[in-house]
C-alpha positions, 0 to 999 in steps of 0.5 A: 443584336436586335431584340425580337418582336416578342421581347419588345412586346414583353417590355410593352406588357410590363409597362401596360401592367404597371399602368393598370395596378391590380388589373394587371394580375388578370391580364391575358397576354397575346401577340406573336405565337412563334416568331420564326413561323410568323416571319416566314408567312406572306402575308403576315396576319394579325387577328383581332378580337374583343376580349378573352373568354377566360374570366380568371385570366391570371397569368394567361398567355395565348402565345403559350397556349397555342404553342401546345395545342389547338383545342376550341372552335375559336382557335380552329376557325383562325387556323382555317382562315389562315390556311385559306389566306395562305393557300388561295382558299382551296376546298374544305376537303383539302384543308381537312386532308392537309392542314396542320392546325398546330403549325398554322396557329403558331404562324399567326399573330393575335390580340384582344382589345381588352386584355382582362377575361370576360364571359361568352357575351362581351359588354360593348360599352366596356369594350369601347371604354377599354379600347379608348383608354388603352388605344395608345398601348394597343397601337404600339402592340400593332406596330410591334407585330407589324402585320400586312393584314388585320382581320378583326372580329370586334363587333363594333366597326366604330372601334377601328376609328379609336385605333386608327383615327381617320380610317376610311372603311368601305364596303368590298361588295359583300357587306364586309368593310375594308380599309388601308391604314398606311401599308396595312390592310384591315378587314372588319370581319366576323368573330371567329366564334360567330355561330355559322357553319365554317364553310360560310365564313371561310367562303366569305373571307375568300370572296373578300380577299378576291374582291377588287376593293380589297385588292386595291385598298 
């Protein structure tokens, strides 16, 4: 019987922890929240952020948190964006009336570049150092998750080149850059906690998905 993606990810995290020594105790794990839900979606979405806003971080796992609740703006924004992608970006009033946030969060995948928690303001140099140091492991995590679309809110567009050497980001026409890496389409977007009204980021993401550059990349 083939192993599930989640079991393969767990093995990867064990290897990751072995490489990191004491740092391993602080790692906050991530990946596919509910594999059954994830496999049923089209397109399969991977959201990428910089680091957990969780300084303690001991033994934490987004996959366990989000099986139980959707609590903060960060996760609520991911639910909104995912609903838009899977339903052709209808009105926010439809989302408010019909969306099941817990079911939505269970249907995505998610990962941070830096697995150890930080605070509300990430250190760009530290994020770059960790991404470069862990790029092989991060690439393997992405390969296991095997998304169709990556929506990243990593702040520094050059980080994509560390993960995907030779990536050719191009402006889709709305000051948002997109690219294709093999069969996966990448959107260099805003962080889910970016302080703008939800309608602004939702509408912008919809325009990106509908743009010719994204559709053809």
